[in-house]
C-alpha positions as CSV (number, residue, x, y, z in Angstrom):
1,M,132.3,174.3,60.7
2,E,129.2,174.1,62.7
3,D,129.6,171.6,65.7
4,Q,126.8,168.9,64.6
5,S,126.6,166.7,67.6
6,H,123.3,166.2,69.5
7,D,122.9,165.5,73.4
8,Y,121.2,162.2,73.4
9,S,121.1,162.2,77.1
10,S,117.3,163.2,76.4
11,C,116.6,160.4,75.1
12,A,116.8,156.8,77.6
13,A,116.3,153.6,76.3
14,E,113.2,153.2,79.7
15,Q,111.7,156.0,77.6
16,F,111.9,154.6,74.0
17,S,110.6,158.2,72.3
18,V,109.9,158.6,68.9
19,D,112.6,161.2,68.2
20,C,115.6,159.1,69.7
21,P,117.9,158.4,67.4
22,H,118.5,155.5,69.0
23,R,115.1,154.1,68.3
24,V,115.4,155.5,65.2
25,L,118.3,153.4,63.9
26,F,117.6,150.1,66.7
27,G,114.3,149.6,64.3
28,E,115.7,150.7,60.4
29,L,118.5,147.7,61.1
30,S,116.0,145.6,63.3
31,D,113.3,145.2,60.5
32,K,113.2,142.1,58.3
33,W,114.8,142.9,55.2
34,S,117.7,144.8,56.0
35,M,118.2,141.4,58.5
36,M,118.2,139.0,55.6
37,V,120.0,141.9,53.7
38,L,123.3,142.3,55.8
39,T,122.7,138.0,56.4
40,V,123.1,138.0,52.5
41,L,126.2,140.7,52.1
42,A,128.2,139.3,55.3
43,N,129.2,136.2,52.1
44,G,130.8,139.3,50.6
45,P,129.5,141.8,47.4
46,T,126.4,140.6,45.8
47,R,124.5,142.6,43.3
48,F,120.8,144.3,43.3
49,N,119.6,141.1,41.3
50,A,121.3,138.4,43.2
51,L,120.0,140.2,46.4
52,K,116.4,139.8,44.9
53,R,116.6,136.2,44.3
54,R,118.1,135.1,47.5
55,L,115.3,137.2,49.5
56,E,112.4,135.3,48.2
57,G,109.1,137.3,48.7
58,I,110.6,140.7,48.5
59,S,109.2,143.3,45.6
60,Q,112.4,145.5,43.5
61,K,110.9,148.2,45.5
62,S,111.4,147.2,49.4
63,L,115.2,146.2,48.0
64,S,116.1,149.4,46.9
65,Q,114.4,151.3,50.1
66,T,116.5,148.4,52.2
67,L,119.4,148.5,50.1
68,R,118.8,153.0,50.0
69,K,118.5,152.8,53.6
70,L,122.1,150.5,55.0
71,E,123.3,152.9,52.8
72,R,122.4,156.2,54.4
73,N,123.5,154.5,57.9
74,G,126.9,153.6,56.7
75,I,125.9,150.0,57.0
76,I,126.4,148.8,53.1
77,T,128.6,150.2,49.9
78,R,126.8,150.8,46.5
79,E,129.5,150.2,43.3
80,V,128.3,150.9,40.1
81,V,130.7,148.2,38.5
82,D,131.7,149.0,34.4
83,T,130.1,145.7,32.5
84,A,127.6,146.4,29.9
85,P,125.0,146.3,30.5
86,V,126.8,148.2,33.6
87,A,125.5,146.7,37.2
88,V,125.5,147.8,40.5
89,Q,126.5,145.9,43.1
90,Y,126.6,146.2,47.3
91,D,129.6,145.1,50.6
92,L,129.5,145.2,54.2
93,S,131.6,148.9,55.1
94,P,132.5,147.6,58.1
95,L,130.4,149.2,60.4
96,G,128.2,147.0,58.6
97,H,130.6,144.0,59.5
98,S,130.2,145.4,63.2
99,V,126.8,144.4,63.1
100,L,127.1,141.0,62.6
101,P,128.4,139.8,65.5
102,P,124.9,140.8,67.2
103,F,123.0,140.3,64.2
104,R,124.7,136.1,64.0
105,A,123.8,135.4,67.7
106,L,119.9,136.0,67.8
107,Y,119.3,134.4,64.8
108,Q,121.8,131.3,67.0
109,W,119.6,131.9,69.6
110,T,116.2,132.1,67.4
111,K,117.9,128.5,66.3
112,E,118.3,127.2,69.4
113,N,115.0,127.9,71.0
114,L,112.4,127.3,68.2
115,D,111.0,124.7,69.9
116,Q,110.0,126.3,72.6
117,V,108.9,129.2,70.4
118,E,106.3,127.0,68.4
119,A,105.6,124.5,71.8
120,A,104.6,128.3,73.2
121,R,102.9,129.4,69.9
122,S,100.8,125.4,69.8
123,S,99.3,126.4,73.8
124,Y,99.0,129.9,73.2
125,D,97.1,128.9,70.1
126,T,94.6,126.0,72.0
127,R,93.6,128.7,75.0
128,A,92.9,131.3,72.1
129,G,91.7,129.0,70.3
């Protein structure tokens, strides 16, 4: 079997190299729709259409792409449910559960600091306008 280990020492956080796998994974996990999908799935297995209803504004294409990306990265699982008609549901994998604490911390930060952010936006807009 071929050794699939990688030397990531050349992509230190300070470099932000475009081909650094850490940067790629960070980007895939931290985009708007991924974070929202993970937040919904934190409540348990959810079918595709239920996800789409919960995520106002997401297109079917964007949701499909986001789910495929998260499944490929091992963050969620996909299960075909033998019903009539056949349904597909998604759930967090153990790896997906492990990313929830930092996501929750970031969301909590937004709740605690929104007033300051809005004041900064207003100040900026006044100066820029």
